[in-house]
Each structure stands twice: as C-alpha cells, then as structure tokens.
C-alpha positions, -999 to +999 in steps of 0.1 A: +000+000+000+027+025+008+043+018-026+009+024-044+003+056-024+038+068-033+033+060-070-001+078-070+015+109-054+042+109-081+016+107-109-005+136-094+027+157-090+036+150-127+002+160-139+004+193-119+038+201-133+026+193-168-005+215-165+016+243-151+040+241-180+012+241-206-007+270-191+005+305-200+021+324-171-004+340-148+012+375-152+009+372-190-028+362-187-036+390-163-019+419-180-033+414-216-061+436-230-071+451-263-097+474-277-105+489-311-131+516-316-144+539-343-125+571-337-154+592-349-184+578-332-167+559-304-184+526-313-166+495-300-156+471-328-135+447-307-127+444-270-109+420-247-104+426-210-112+463-218-122+472-183-095+452-164-070+475-146-034+472-159-001+491-156-001+518-183+037+522-183+046+551-207+011+554-220+009+576-189+027+602-209-004+607-231-020+622-201+011+641-192+010+656-227-027+664-223-018+685-192+010+702-212-014+711-241-039+724-216-013+746-199-003+759-234-039+767-242-044+784-208-013+805-213+006+789-183+032+776-207+047+787-241+063+765-267+095+785-266+095+787-227+126+771-211+120+746-182+148+740-157+158+704-147+157+697-109+179+672-091+150+648-089+143+650-126+180+644-135+180+613-114+151+595-131+160+561-146+161+554-183+146+559-208+158+595-206+176+623-223+202+625-196+194+661-186+217+675-159+206+694-129+201+731-138+200+723-176+170+737-195+148+724-222+120+742-241+084+731-239+085+722-276+116+700-271+100+685-241+068+675-260+090+659-288+111+641-262+080+626-245+064+616-278+095+600-294+121+591-268+096+587-240+120+605-217+113+599-180+135+629-169+116+652-192+083+639-178+094+650-143+106+684-156+072+693-171+054+678-141+073+701-117+068+731-140+030+726-141+022+711-107+050+723-085+060+687-077+055+655-095+032+642-067+009+672-070+010+669-108-001+633-106-031+643-085-040+668-112-037+641-138-060+618-119-086+646-114-085+654-151-088+616-159-120+616-138-133+647-157-128+628-190-147+597-177-115+576-170-131+562-139-107+532-134-075+552-139-052+566-112-018+582-116+011+584-092+038+599-115+041+616-149+063+590-166+047+556-161+076+542-141+066+513-119+041+521-091+016+495-080-011+521-077-006+535-112-033+517-131-056+522-161-077+502-186-079+498-223-113+516-223-099+545-203-069+549-226-092+549-256-112+577-240-080+597-234-069+591-271-102+605-283-101+634-258-066+646-266-074+648-303-108+664-297-096+690-272-062+698-288-064+692-326-037+717-332-012+699-310-022+664-321+003+665-350+031+661-325+022+624-321+031+618-357+068+628-351+092+598-353+124+616-343+138+649-330+172+665-324+185+677-291+221+688-283+232+677-317+219+642-313+190+627-332+165+605-311+143+580-329+109+571-317+097+538-304+064+538-323+072+518-354+037+518-369+039+556-377+051+557-413+050+519-417+013+512-416-010+531-439-031+557-420-014+556-386-008+592-375+004+587-340+000+580-304+023+562-279+041+531-268+048+519-233+068+492-215+078+482-180+084+446-169+051+444-150+030+457-179+045+440-210+045+460-242+016+485-245+005+506-274-022+532-282-026+539-319-046+564-339-052+558-376-072+575-404-080+564-439-108+572-464-129+546-446-128+566-414-107+568-382-098+541-356-083+541-322-066+509-310-053+501-275-032+471-265-018+461-231+006+433-223+022+424-255+050+398-252+074+418-274+074+450-293+072+431-326+044+409-316+025+438-301+029+458-334+019+428-354-012+423-334-021+460-337-017+458-375-042+429-375-067+447-353-065+479-373-069+460-406-100+443-393-113+476-381-109+494-414-127+464-431-156+470-408-156+507-415-156+500-452-186+477-447-204+505-429-196+494-394-211+459-396-233+444-369-226+442-332-237+456-299-243+493-297-215+500-272-197+534-273-165+548-258-164+586-255-146+611-233-171+630-211-160+666-203-143+691-225-114+711-211-112+737-239-126+768-223-162+758-225-164+742-191-170+706-182-196+698-209-210+662-206-208+640-236-234+611-237-222+576-234-248+563-259-256+573-294-274+606-290-304+620-308-290+652-324-309+679-343-293+710-359-312+742-352-313+773-373-303+804-353-327+833-351-301+861-359-304+888-385-271+879-400-275+841-396-276+820-427-295+788-433-294+756-413-261+736-416-249+715-444-219+697-429-204+679-458-167+676-454-161+712-442-144+724-411-163+742-383-155+765-354-173+759-321-178+791-301-195+777-270-215+749-254-244+757-231-272+741-211-299+763-227-306+772-264-313+808-253-278+811-238-263+798-270-283+824-291-273+852-267-237+843-270-238+843-308-255+877-307-228+890-284-201+876-306-216+891-338-218+924-320-182+923-311-171+912-346-194+928-372-197+908-403-184+876-386-215+856-393-213+864-430-182+843-432-198+810-423-231+792-417-244+792-382-262+765-362-269+754-327-265+716-324-286+699-297-269+669-279-294+649-259-276+627-234-288+604-207-287+631-180-281+664-198-288+684-230-260+705-244-265+732-270-233+738-291-230+770-310-210+765-342-199+783-374-193+759-402-188+755-440-151+764-441-118+748-451-091+742-425-073+775-431-105+795-430-115+779-398-081+785-382-081+822-393-116+827-380-108+811-347-078+834-343-100+864-350-125+853-324-098+848-298-084+882-306-118+896-294-114+877-261-138+849-269-132+812-267-133+790-298-123+756-311-117+744-346-135+712-355-121+688-381-144+672-407-145+639-388-158+656-357-182+677-378-197+645-392-202+632-357-220+664-348-243+659-377-252+624-365-231+604-390-226+571-372-214+538-386-236+508-381 
C-alpha cells in the first residue's frame, strides 16, 4: 500500500507540473487587454479585457501631454519657454535624455522628447513646471482623468515608471486618445513625429507603426516589466478613423503585429459600414477647452441641428466635409443664441463668413447646445478662430470627422 500511495502521489505531481507548463504564465494572462473603436463615433468594434486595470507604463505620458497642451492653451506655458531640470528630474531612470541638474529644455523640445524618446527625466521636468511637484501633478492628472470619464485610472507619476497604484484600462486609454485629439487638434500633430534633435543628437521614436502602416498618424508606446508591451494607436483612412489600444504584448514586434491585425479588421468594418454588433460606445465626457466641463453622452445621441434666429444668420447647416468653429457649449438654447448675438456684435460681419447652427446633444442626463460656425476649409476655420480669440472669446476648430459626428453620422 505505501508503494501504491507513493506512485499515485508521483503521478499527481507529474500532472500538476505538466498542467503548469502548458498554461500561460499568470502574469501574461492577467496583463493582456485590447480594444478597437471607431475614432469618430466611439463605437466599439472589438474588445478583450477592456475594463481590467493594468499598468499603463509610458502610456501615462499621453495624459502628461494632455496636461501640457492644456497649460499651453491656458497661457501657463509657451512652446518656446525654457524649463529647468531639478535634481529629482535628472535622477530619473532610463529611458531619458540625460538632462543635468540646472539644464534647460524648451516646452516644444519636451513635447517631442515625450512623444519620441519617452524620456522619463523630461516627464518629471514638465510635471514640476505645471504642478510644482510630480506628486501634485499626478493628483491633477487623476482629477483630469475623472473629468474625462476615465473612472478606473489613477496616476502616481508623470512617466509611467513602476508604481503598484498607477493603473488604467484599455477603455480609459481609448477615452484619453479621443479626448486629446478632440480637445487639442492643433497639437495632435506632435504624435506623428518619429524623431527629434537635441544637443546635436537625433533621437528616434519607439512607435514603429507611424510611417510603416497606412493611415497611422500617431500615439504612444509603453513598457515596464510588470506591464508588458503597451500601445495606443490612432489611424485614419478614407474609410474613417480608428483608435486601437493594446496592453501586455510579449514583445514590441508581436505587439505591433497584433495591432496591425486589429486595425486592418477595423478598417474592413468601416468599409462595410460598421457591420453588426452591440451598440456600445466609448467617448470622453468633459471638454477642457474653455467651454467648461460639458458632458458627452455615453450612448448614441439623438441630435438635431437648429437654425439660429439672428439677423445675420444663414440657413441651417450642411456639414459635408467642411471644417467648423465651435464658439461655445451651453445648457440652454437661449444662452447659445445670446452668445452668438454677443459675438456678432463684437465682430461685425463675422457671421457672414460662415453658416451658423446650434446643435442639440441629448444625453442620458443632460442636454447640451453647441454654437458653431461651419462650412469652411481648414485654413479659413483657423483664421476665423484666431480672429475670435483676438476679441477675447473662446473658440475651437473642429475637423471634418468631428463635424460628421456632430451631424449624427454614425457607422452601423
């Protein structure tokens, strides 16, 4: 009997060892997630573990850049402004530029260093410039994440260096990718940069999909040992726009290969009109562009353009593929009309340059009235927005993709 019991124990042990060897590592299973959404409507095309909290690694720097762009818009920073390196910043581990204590870097150089080199020392430099300390800056990042609807995200530093409490999800990162393009379209072009020069040296970017996969126009990579290889990608073709998020790749090459597959399938769905599937949407909530924290509905809204009762107003909107300029978002139609009247009084003839509308966004909990001037090309929209800002009014240029969303053009 003892011999039989011993043999049985050995068999059980062998089976346990074999099962353990065949199963993927627990860390690899737990850290993987992926999500692909329509970058215009926010409709989810594909998701896996999209709401599971993971380590974002250097995807954190997308939020750091959101805060930088916001500071630029608010006038707290200038692109040519020089930022000084502290002892703490200079001591950050790689990847880094190797900034020395007391050395300066301009805000423009800092943006490019974060996008391409993913420099951890630069992340601390900008965090201290905006927040006073990196800890306070991380608190600001987390609050802004909540404003944008990133309910399962928390930040503890500006770089993404290991911290067990620094967590996010694929869905939250998709919200951030949509928000940064929506709120700062003029700065979004920085994400397309693949290299930059600093102190006579050229630094190459880690995002190999930019320039090597048709339509990809940016975002960010990330890696720490605990997270695996992460990636957020934005891509645009004639079929439409996509945002892809991947956490926990086993290598940079396999991560990029998987993202190529996900994007290819996504563009196929866009070409087919979105295909069938559940009506789930991912959208950022609040705007941080000078109009206040305007809620954005989570579900497909029922939107109706309204003509504006102004003497100088033109007919109701025909969106087409034109650019627009948003001049305000309000909780009452009357407030939107008063604002347009005030704007036309400050800038006589302004409303003769574009068509005018108030677009009603009916969400689950709130209705928003967006006052817009539309029917322009990109340069006309930018020139008009500069003129509006010179009169001390807020405005935001809206690209054709966002305009089609405002008109209710959804896939599927």
